[in-house]
N, C-alpha and C positions, 0 to 999 in steps of 0.2 A: 554497474555493482555484479548485479548476476552470481553473488559467490554460490556456493555448498555450502548446505549445512555443515559440512565440518569447517572450511574456511568462517564462518559465521562464528564458530563456539571460540574461536580464539578472542574476536575483540567485544568490548565493553559492551554489557545487558544494561542498557538504559529501561526498558520496561518489561515486566512479569509478573506473567497472567498466571498464578497457580491456581487449578480447578476453581474457578470463578461458578458459583449458581446465580441466577436470579430468577427470582419470578415475586408478580404481581396479584396482589390479593392480604385479602383483612389474617386468612392463616397460613401465613407463610411460613413459620418456621416450623408449623410441623406436616406441612406440604413437602418443604425444602427436605425434612429430616425422611421423607415415603420417599422421594425421589432421587437423593442421593442413597438410598439403600437398596432401590430397585424394588419397594415394595409396591410400586403405583407409576404407570406409565402418566404420558403428557395429559391424555384422555381421561384417565382414573382422576388424577390429578384436581383436572376443573371441575368435575361431578362430583366429587365429595369432600374438596375442602377451599372449591371457587377459585381457583388461584390460576393462572396462566404460566405457565413456564418459558422463559424467554431467554433466559441464556443456561447452557447443561455443560457442565463440567469444563469447563474452555482454558487450555494450559498453553501457552507458550512465550516467548520470549523474541522481543525486537533488541537490534543493536545499534550502535552508534552509528550515525549518519546511511543506517538502510529506512528502505519505504518499502514496509509493510501493508499491503493491501489485503483487506478483508472485503471479499467479496460472496455475494449471496442474494437467492432473491426475493423481495418482500416479504416482511412477517418472519423470517431467517433468524432475525437476534442482530444481526451488523450493529445497528445505528445503538441498538443498546448497552452491546458489548465496549463501542468506543465510549460510553458515556461514563465509564468508571477508571476511566484513566485522567480524568479530572475531578472526580468523583461527583457530577453534577449525578449521578445514579450509587447508591452505593449496594455493596453485592449482598445477597440474601446469603452465602458463604463464598470462602478461599480468600487469595488473598494478593491485593495487584500491589505492585511494587515499582516505585522510580529511582532509580537511581539507587537501587541497594533499599530502600524505605517504603514499609508499610505505610504507604496514604490514609487507606481505611484509619489508622490508631494518628492524624493528624488534629489539634485542636483546631479550632476558628482561624486564631493568626496562623499558621504554620499552611491550612488550605488557601487562607486569600492569598498568599506569597505564591503560592505552589501556581496558581489560577493566573495570576498577575506577571508572574515573572519568569516563571519556567515553560509554561504549556499554552501554545497559542493554539486559538479551534477556530475554522471556517466551517459554518453550516451552508447548505443547501439554497437555505434565500436566508442572505446576506443582512438584509436590518439596515440600510442604510437610513439614516435619517436626513427627511424630504429639507427640512430648516438648516440644514450645516452643507460646509464646502467639502469635497473630496476630500480637502487637508483637513482641513475638523472633523472629519469622522475616523478620520488614521489615524488622529490624535487623539480620541476617544478614552483609551485606556491610560496612556501615560499621561492626560489628563487628571484622571481618577487619583490617582496615586502620587498625584501634586507635582509632577516633574516641572520643572517652570518652562515658560512657555517660550522662549527663544530657543530651548532644550529641545521641546518638542516639538516644535516646529521642525528644528531643523532634522533632528530623526525622521518625522516623518517624511517629508521632502524626499530625504532618502530614502524610506523604503518603497517611495512610490515611484523613486527611478528604478528601484531595483524591479517593479514587475512593469518597468514601460509606460508610465503615464503621470510623469513628472508636469508634460504640459495640459494636464487637465485639475491639477491641485486645486484652481480656486472656480473648479464649475461646481453645478450641483446635481445631484443622485439621478436626477429626471432626464440630465444632459446626455448621459452613459447609456450604452449597451447595456444588453445584460451579461455578455461575456467580459465589459470594461468593469461594470458593476462587482463580478466576482474579482478580479482584480484587485479592487478595490478591498474587499472582503481581505481577502491575501496579503497586501499590506498594512491593513491594518493589526492582524497576527504578529507580521514579522517586525512590526514597529517593537513590540516588547524585545527582538529578540529573544525567544524563546527556545531552551533547547531543543523540544518536541513540539510538533503539529497533527493536530488530531484534524483531518478536514474529513468530514461529515457528506458522501454526495455532491460536492462543490459542482458536479458543472453536467451533473444529470438533467438540468430542464434547459440546457439551452440547443441553441438549434447543432447538428451533426459536424458540421464544418469546423464552426467557431468550439465544440467541446475537443475534438482533434486537437482543434491549435495548441488551445491550453493545456491539454495533456503534456502536449510536447516540451510547450514553454515551462511546466511545472518541474517536469522531471530532469530538464536542463537548471530549471533552479535551484531544484535536491541537489543534482551533482554539486553546483557550485556551491551554495552555502553550505554543506554538507551536514543538515539538518535530518534528524529523525521523525519521522511520520509516518502516520499511521491514516493510513487510505480505505475509505468506505468504498465502495461500490455495488451497481448490481449486475455491472456488465466486464462480462471475461475480457472482454477486448481490452476495455482500459485497463483492467488489474495487468495484464499481460505488458501494454504498452509502459505502463508507471512504477512494475512491483518490480524490487530485487525478489521478495519472495510474498505468495499470497497463500491467504486459507480460505477455502473453500467452507461455510457452513452451509445447514441444513437444518431448520425447525430446530435451531438454540445450538445442535451442537457442530462443531467442526471436523468435518471430515475427512478433508487432506489439507497438509501443508508444504509446500514446495518451491521452487524456483518456476518461473514459468514454463520450462523449458519440460521440469520434473511433471508437473501438472498436467501437458500437451503428451507428452509421450507415456506416461504410466499415470493414468488414473485410477484412485485407488476402489472405485464402483462405478453404477451403473450412471447415479446421477451424477458424478464429473465427468464419463467419456460425454455425456450426455451434452455438458456444457462446450469443450473440447472440439465435438467432431466437425463442426464449420473451420474450425479456426487456420489460420494460415502455419502451417509450418516455416515457412522461408525462412524468414528472421530468427527464427527461435530456434532450432534443432541446430547445434554443433557437432560439427568434424568429431566429436569426440563420442558422441554416442552413436554412429553408426558406423564408424569407420571400421575400416579388416582388420585385425592384429595381426592376422598368422603370420608366419615365415616367409612363405610362398606367396600370400597378396605383398607383403613390405619387398621383396625381392620386383617383383610384375613392375613395380613403381619406382626400381632403385633410379632410374633415367631423368623420372616424371617430373615437372612444376613440383614446388614445394609451396604448401597453405598450412597455415596455424591451427590446430586443436582447435581452438576458438572461434573460426571463421563457420560463418554462419552457414545455411545451406543457398541459400541465394549467391553469397560470396563467392559456390565451390564453382555449382553450375554457370556463372559467368565466364569465369575461369575454364571451365573443360570446353564452353562453347567458344570463348574468345583464343584458344589455342588449337583448336579441336584434337584433343588429346584423348586416348580412351581410359589414364590412371592419372590420380594426384597423389602424392608420397603427404601425409599428415607428419609435421613435426612440432616438438614440446621443446621450444627455444632451437638446441643447433642439434636435436636428435630424432632422429622419424621415426615414428611410434604406432605408425599404422600408414594405411593406404586405401581409396575409396576411387572405384571407378564408375563409369556411367551407370552400368545396371544397377548400383549401392543410390545412384543419385533417385534414379526413377522408386526406388523405392523404397527412400526416403520420405520423397513427395508425397507419395502414395499413403504412406506411414502402415 
């Protein structure tokens, strides 16, 4: 997907987070007011009110079919934030809208419907019941909803097939690897066919190779199913691999939102710059970000092979090397809009 913010603005808004604050503590109302007005910072609020500021003035939108990653270090507030979208946590201030409805105003029945039908959640620890088979674990949410047994088992077998575990339906959790257990957790969330998936660091406890494999599988599955997902991670490479857009949090505040390319090329501050410093640009940076647009540059590439403005740096380098050429013409459809030289490629790699 990887659409720009302008492209995203034309799509349906599934989740809206409007100036959300969350403070923990017994005197949170007064502390929230002090935080919102700027009368006290986080340290002063902790000292004066005994309250911890977890989320500060968070605002963003998530669009239909988008995978929106929230990335930050431990204690940045990302896991607290995601729990607002199914109201496991109530905001101290602000609004959380799902399909245009303020879920903070839902009564118990409507909230139960939201959690059981519209929003699926996968945690870091999937908490599978050891005495239930894989199929029975996946079927648990539908069992709670009193879905007839034959129907729910058929639905859950289909969910297991979606995550590649159809042959493990009759096994028990202890017979599965960590990565397979996470797939079961995802199948359990998918079984209710939710509009929204909330993923709270689901792969962070896994070995690196298994983790990367599941990241790729989740990305492919997200594109196939078209689910709207919010994915929490402390790993920027994971966010880049999975996310259409990324929000980076620091000490409860969102410091930057953008596509992976925007985050890497234009970090908002030194904090973000430190994160992106070691990230490879080869599959992130697209031709449109560094091509030369002048008349002279385009003229120099008049007879050169063409590449798309959406082709990444790795693709352009491969093209230049395979054909031993000095210039590449960059096109948007049938129109040449820029050019890239070998020098431009080297500069893009260097950053």
